[in-house]
VOGU-3710 file (C-alpha; in Angstrom, 3 decimals, decimal comma):
1> xxxxxxxxxx> -0,129/-0,174/-0,306  2,677/1,834/0,838  4,482/1,190/-2,333  1,410/2,205/-4,342  1,359/5,534/-2,697  4,971/6,466/-3,174  4,547/5,751/-6,701  1,342/8,181/-6,828  3,206/11,187/-5,920  6,905/10,178/-7,437
11> xxxxxxxxxx> 5,518/9,032/-11,127  6,215/11,845/-12,720  7,022/14,905/-10,718  8,000/16,719/-12,859  5,089/17,496/-14,832  2,865/17,623/-10,880  5,627/20,485/-10,019  5,547/22,489/-13,500  1,259/21,938/-13,190  1,539/23,456/-9,676
21> xxxxxxxxxx> 3,228/26,294/-10,760  1,174/27,062/-13,507  -1,951/26,843/-11,334  0,150/29,506/-9,262  0,909/31,849/-11,767  -2,916/31,391/-12,728  -4,222/32,216/-9,203  -1,752/35,330/-9,172  -2,858/36,371/-12,716  -6,639/36,058/-11,520
31> xxxxxxxxxx> -6,087/37,964/-8,755  -4,089/40,518/-9,677  -7,030/41,502/-12,354  -10,011/41,447/-10,081  -7,507/43,595/-7,475  -4,774/45,079/-9,207  -2,158/47,021/-7,342  -2,349/50,969/-8,075  -0,823/53,925/-7,244  -2,629/57,638/-6,720
41> xxxxxxxxxx> -1,505/60,721/-5,849  -3,415/62,460/-2,594  -2,574/66,173/-2,432  -3,507/68,782/0,724  -2,688/67,108/3,617  -1,818/69,505/6,320  2,058/69,422/8,124  1,452/69,814/11,867  4,125/70,909/14,267  4,828/69,326/17,081
51> xxxxxxxxxx> 6,705/70,072/20,311  7,541/73,753/18,814  7,533/74,879/22,536  11,389/73,474/21,927  12,507/76,063/19,911  10,179/79,304/20,442  10,718/81,587/23,773  9,358/84,551/24,547  11,660/86,733/22,404  11,995/83,739/19,595
61> xxxxxxxxxx> 10,312/81,744/17,273  10,938/79,260/14,360  9,986/80,662/11,051  10,015/78,192/7,552  11,859/79,489/5,025  9,498/80,790/2,394  9,168/77,859/-0,483  8,638/75,652/2,366  5,218/73,913/2,036  2,707/74,018/4,192
71> xxxxxxxxxx> 0,789/70,590/2,549  1,755/67,760/1,655  1,795/65,589/-1,172  1,747/62,086/-1,441  2,077/59,089/-3,619  1,044/56,267/-2,709  0,622/52,791/-3,538  -1,203/49,570/-2,979  -3,988/47,302/-3,991  -6,942/49,098/-5,247
81> xxxxxxxxxx> -9,753/47,712/-2,769  -7,821/48,805/0,212  -6,279/52,528/-1,723  -9,048/53,403/-4,461  -11,623/55,250/-1,639  -7,980/56,897/0,687  -8,455/60,575/0,856  -6,403/63,126/2,936  -8,075/62,916/5,822  -6,508/59,057/6,040
91> xxxxxxxxxx> -3,184/60,971/6,864  -1,267/62,867/9,212  1,878/65,050/7,983  3,737/66,237/11,245  7,330/67,443/11,528  8,835/67,093/14,894  10,738/70,209/16,525  12,886/67,257/18,623  14,136/66,006/15,174  15,638/69,038/14,874
101> xxxxxxxxxx> 19,415/68,824/13,352  21,935/72,262/13,801  21,339/73,532/11,014  17,178/74,118/11,431  16,296/71,254/9,723  13,177/69,206/10,635  12,364/65,594/8,319  8,595/65,735/7,413  6,692/62,657/8,603  4,069/61,171/6,988
111> xxxxxxxxxx> 1,540/58,026/8,100  -1,789/56,716/7,815  -4,412/57,301/10,815  -5,698/53,902/10,640  -3,355/50,798/11,784  -5,188/48,375/8,940  -4,457/50,754/6,343  -1,137/51,243/7,561  -0,320/47,496/6,485  -2,149/47,618/3,041
121> xxxxxxxxxx> -0,595/51,176/1,535  3,093/52,030/0,827  4,150/56,199/0,624  6,377/55,634/-2,024  6,819/59,404/-2,949  6,259/62,989/-0,720  6,707/65,970/-1,780  8,331/67,704/1,141  10,922/66,054/2,775  12,318/67,904/4,892
131> xxxxxxxxxx> 10,699/71,970/6,504  14,592/74,088/6,941  13,606/77,118/8,564  16,110/79,539/10,871  15,021/81,205/14,460  14,408/84,743/14,479  13,096/87,581/17,036  9,937/88,513/17,754  7,959/91,811/17,079  4,625/92,877/17,841
141> xxxxxxxxxx> 2,483/95,342/15,666  -0,754/96,836/16,401  -4,182/97,550/14,244  -3,704/95,808/11,306  -6,803/95,980/9,450  -9,109/93,042/8,088  -10,602/93,697/4,732  -13,737/91,737/3,818  -14,014/90,892/-0,209  -16,747/89,156/-1,991
151> xxxxxxxxxx> -16,029/87,790/-5,241  -18,982/85,835/-7,725  -22,103/88,014/-6,439  -25,209/87,006/-8,247  -26,025/89,012/-11,198  -28,220/92,074/-9,650  -27,154/91,608/-5,716  -24,717/93,729/-4,169  -23,488/91,887/-1,360  -23,062/93,675/2,096
161> xxxxxxxxxx> -20,745/92,255/5,309  -23,320/92,566/7,966  -20,936/91,041/10,418  -17,135/90,176/10,876  -15,713/89,448/14,123  -12,662/91,508/13,780  -12,356/94,518/11,947  -8,152/95,100/12,997  -5,376/92,349/14,370  -2,333/92,909/16,719
171> xxxxxxxxxx> 0,285/90,432/15,728  3,538/88,934/17,652  5,472/86,805/16,374  8,517/86,504/13,784  10,530/89,685/13,599  10,886/89,529/9,639  7,342/88,383/8,670  5,720/90,391/10,748  7,353/93,854/9,352  5,533/92,722/5,533
181> xxxxxxxxxx> 2,440/91,974/7,256  0,446/95,582/6,568  -3,367/94,007/6,056  -5,701/90,456/6,059  -8,155/89,834/3,866  -10,896/87,092/4,238  -12,177/86,521/0,993  -16,155/85,163/0,593  -16,963/83,376/-2,865  -21,081/83,576/-3,605
191> xxxxxxxxxx> -21,213/81,218/-6,499  -24,428/80,237/-6,732  -25,663/81,302/-3,549  -28,887/82,999/-3,662  -29,179/84,018/0,016  -27,704/85,395/2,358  -24,481/84,445/4,276  -24,771/83,869/7,797  -21,554/83,292/10,193  -19,336/81,292/7,412
201> xxxxxxxxxx> -15,931/81,032/8,480  -13,676/82,424/6,056  -9,788/81,913/5,693  -7,422/85,522/6,441  -4,655/85,874/3,933  -2,145/87,904/4,765  -0,684/91,052/2,396  2,181/93,366/2,435  1,654/97,464/1,597  1,777/96,533/-2,494
211> xxxxxxxxxx> -1,103/93,779/-2,281  1,127/90,946/-2,606  0,290/87,711/-0,614  2,603/86,850/2,198  2,696/83,541/2,435  2,545/82,810/5,995  0,691/80,453/8,374  -1,839/82,376/10,790  -0,217/80,494/13,651  3,332/82,433/13,128
221> xxxxxxxxxx> 1,228/85,637/14,847  -0,530/83,797/17,826  -4,331/85,035/15,790  -6,656/82,536/14,329  -6,532/81,395/10,649  -10,246/82,562/10,440  -13,154/84,797/11,177  -16,499/84,487/10,533  -18,238/86,572/8,664  -21,885/87,525/7,475
231> xxxxxxxxxx> -22,874/88,530/3,887  -26,667/90,357/3,537  -27,296/89,434/-0,465  -29,322/92,870/-1,237  -30,760/93,687/-4,259  -29,876/96,715/-6,615  -31,973/98,977/-8,008  -31,238/102,397/-10,126  -32,922/105,678/-9,027  -32,546/109,366/-10,044
241> xxxxxxxxxx> -30,082/111,143/-8,676  -29,538/115,300/-8,220  -27,868/117,519/-5,134  -29,934/120,206/-3,575  -28,003/123,228/-2,943  -30,727/125,622/-1,198  -28,250/125,030/2,273  -25,773/126,619/0,349  -24,825/130,109/1,690  -22,677/133,241/1,371
251> xxxxxxxxxx> -21,758/135,020/4,504  -21,862/138,965/4,616  -20,377/140,892/2,335  -19,664/137,428/-0,135  -21,592/135,954/-2,756  -21,690/132,215/-4,759  -20,264/132,741/-7,874  -21,360/129,112/-9,350  -22,259/125,640/-7,892  -21,371/122,096/-9,419
261> xxxxxxxxxx> -21,331/118,275/-8,625  -20,300/115,970/-10,568  -23,663/114,181/-9,589  -25,010/117,099/-11,825  -23,603/114,980/-15,050  -24,731/111,109/-13,450  -28,531/111,205/-14,095  -29,001/107,581/-12,171  -27,226/105,583/-9,170  -27,145/101,975/-8,535
271> xxxxxxxxxx> -28,688/101,555/-4,920  -28,711/98,291/-3,134  -31,246/97,347/0,065  -33,975/95,511/0,986  -37,399/96,167/-0,594  -38,241/98,611/2,058  -35,435/100,683/2,518  -35,288/101,383/-1,368  -39,119/101,476/-1,363  -38,604/104,864/0,676
281> xxxxxxxxxx> -36,632/107,033/-1,100  -39,392/106,888/-4,281  -38,263/107,520/-8,475  -35,817/109,795/-6,965  -32,765/110,144/-4,532  -32,123/114,083/-3,561  -28,641/114,948/-2,259  -28,883/117,938/0,336  -25,817/119,572/0,600  -25,589/122,393/3,480
291> xxxxxxxxxx> -22,799/125,022/3,463  -23,625/128,045/5,751  -22,442/131,993/5,849  -19,106/130,272/3,135  -16,587/132,809/3,172  -14,060/130,777/0,567  -14,854/128,742/-2,278  -15,204/124,519/-1,680  -13,667/122,718/-3,920  -13,498/118,345/-2,381
301> xxxxxxxxxx> -13,149/115,547/-4,346  -14,318/113,026/-2,080  -17,769/113,504/-0,650  -19,183/110,237/0,748  -22,723/109,316/-1,126  -23,070/107,117/2,372  -23,776/109,637/4,230  -26,573/110,764/2,519  -28,518/107,396/2,626  -31,172/106,319/4,584
311> xxxxxxxxxx> -30,182/103,081/6,947  -30,426/100,461/5,150  -29,619/101,585/1,862  -25,946/101,565/-0,088  -24,230/102,547/-2,896  -24,023/99,298/-5,577  -22,162/101,606/-8,202  -18,409/101,421/-8,347  -17,716/105,266/-7,184  -19,415/106,137/-4,261
321> xxxxxxxxxx> -18,255/109,212/-3,448  -19,211/112,299/-5,666  -16,875/116,066/-6,101  -18,421/119,553/-4,770  -17,575/122,939/-6,312  -18,868/125,690/-4,921  -17,067/129,439/-6,002  -17,416/132,161/-3,304  -16,033/135,887/-4,094  -16,079/138,901/-2,061
331> xxxxxxxxxx> -19,024/141,277/-2,795  -18,646/144,837/-4,157  -20,699/148,165/-4,014  -22,557/150,463/-7,427  -24,884/152,958/-6,975  -27,523/153,735/-9,081  -29,467/156,849/-9,738  -32,942/155,555/-11,789  -35,387/157,211/-13,114  -38,851/156,134/-10,915
341> xxxxxxxxxx> -40,728/156,074/-14,652  -38,535/153,313/-15,145  -39,839/151,317/-12,147  -43,035/148,632/-12,768  -45,862/148,655/-10,869  -46,893/144,793/-10,506  -50,080/142,881/-9,308  -51,581/146,090/-8,516  -55,778/145,742/-8,001  -57,343/147,089/-11,154
351> xxxxxxxxxx> -59,788/149,499/-8,601  -56,316/151,509/-8,020  -54,379/153,913/-9,948  -50,298/153,774/-8,391  -47,425/157,058/-8,763  -44,647/157,771/-7,665  -44,263/160,359/-5,632  -40,467/161,112/-6,494  -38,998/161,341/-9,742  -36,427/159,104/-9,249
361> xxxxxxxxxx> -34,808/157,017/-6,259  -30,714/156,279/-5,469  -29,696/152,712/-5,155  -27,120/151,193/-4,015  -26,195/147,667/-5,507  -24,160/144,590/-3,783  -22,643/142,031/-5,737  -19,538/139,227/-6,754  -17,540/141,796/-9,049  -18,110/139,283/-11,754
371> xxxxxxxxxx> -21,924/140,854/-12,027  -21,594/143,815/-10,962  -19,533/145,109/-13,915  -22,409/144,366/-16,376  -25,202/145,337/-14,383  -27,008/149,036/-15,680  -30,147/150,619/-14,495  -31,827/149,142/-17,356  -30,911/144,950/-16,309  -31,470/145,432/-13,191
381> xxxxxxxxxx> -35,589/145,397/-14,009  -36,652/147,250/-10,916  -40,531/146,672/-9,853  -43,095/147,178/-6,995  -45,308/144,523/-5,705  -48,371/146,621/-4,594  -50,918/143,473/-4,727  -51,472/144,461/-0,695  -52,306/147,690/-1,110  -56,277/148,249/-0,334
391> xxxxxxxxxx> -57,208/151,364/-0,363  -56,532/155,388/-1,485  -53,919/156,964/-0,196  -49,905/157,736/0,722  -47,956/154,039/0,354  -44,542/152,477/0,812  -43,199/149,862/-1,380  -40,280/147,721/-1,021  -38,089/148,268/-4,038  -36,756/144,722/-5,902
401> xxxxxxxxxx> -34,973/143,570/-8,681  -35,384/141,145/-11,411  -31,379/141,066/-11,788  -31,593/140,090/-15,814  -28,545/138,080/-16,606  -27,800/137,487/-12,442  -28,111/134,325/-11,223  -30,947/134,703/-9,010  -30,784/135,538/-5,416  -26,864/136,913/-5,606
411> xxxxxxxxxx> -27,578/140,407/-4,894  -28,910/142,654/-2,900  -30,584/146,275/-3,062  -29,420/148,999/-0,454  -29,872/152,886/0,315  -27,749/152,811/3,544  -25,010/150,718/4,294  -26,927/149,762/7,746  -30,715/148,367/5,884  -30,761/146,074/3,186
421> xxxxxxxxxx> -34,027/147,486/1,578  -34,909/149,771/-0,221  -38,382/152,234/-0,615  -40,491/154,368/-2,351  -43,626/156,254/-1,742  -46,597/156,156/-3,722  -49,442/157,873/-4,136  -52,879/155,143/-4,370  -56,109/156,889/-6,014  -58,857/155,340/-7,812
431> xxxxxxxxx> -58,880/154,184/-11,468  -60,192/156,645/-13,430  -63,531/155,071/-15,422  -63,126/155,253/-18,722  -66,405/156,520/-19,784  -66,288/158,648/-17,628  -63,401/160,801/-19,228  -64,829/160,314/-22,259  -62,687/158,019/-23,944
//
């Protein structure tokens, strides 16, 4: 029996070994076809800094070279079923300052978080193997502005920053880095947003004085890396706009020569707000500009439109300011002797007739030199308003002027340096009936 068994295993042993080898190769081939070995690239693994207190103190700090990556990219290998669903969250990348060399270099380690994964994955390449840097003195910088920017705002809407955690930051960190930073920016991407953004954490980016990004980890400055931001998406409406100059006056002895503003030619402006706030404005935004008792000209380039808007309404145009130019000049005097026959009588009731008691009147006009040189008795267009006359007798009336060719309200008529009114006397009689006079 034993001889039969021995013969069964030893007969044609070469053929049997070849068959076993072929079977193994077939099995390996089937396994590789159904679950092959593959390679993958995984990016964005943040590099942790461990035991930094080893190199940091109250006055010094470790600063990585500017070209050092803060996130790691790795190339891994393994069977498809084990690695095809792995992400950056399945790995840890770190440096340990206990391992820092005498030239301030620290090796970068990367390992799977899960021990089971570690047995199935080979990390065959990593983008950063060593962090190099230097030890620097620390310093402080206070009151650096934090600006919130928006991008990809939906058409027809205005993005208003209704909340941001911090308007300024004081930073403390490596001297070379702190000296570079002049501001921080948090950019909110509103792509596909159709409603307000509430309490979104937005990454901070440091900028220098020329508007270039300062490559640094916010932890270098002892501040958080994000701020919480809320954005109101407000509909935009186009409104007519004009400036109201009625609140502009000159001091005694001065006059307004000219008033102009960039709003005069603008025509319309884009405003944003909740519908109820925009509706309160109506179809036209009137900017009431006031300057009282001016004694010199005004020329301002950046008057904020926001100061003249109701609560809850914002400027959605690119230009949020307007210009104002008011030309003021000193006044002089010019004396006239005017025949009363050249003075018109206006608004006298038809039941009465009026005649001046004097043949002429002396007046003095206070006016800006520019207009004063062109004035004469004719273009003053003097008149008296007798609309309040109700009976016959002698009346005293104020002498008035149309001031033809001179801006309305710029001149004063005076017959005495202590008053600003010239009066004339008229005799009021009953009007003659044309039929009684035989005409």
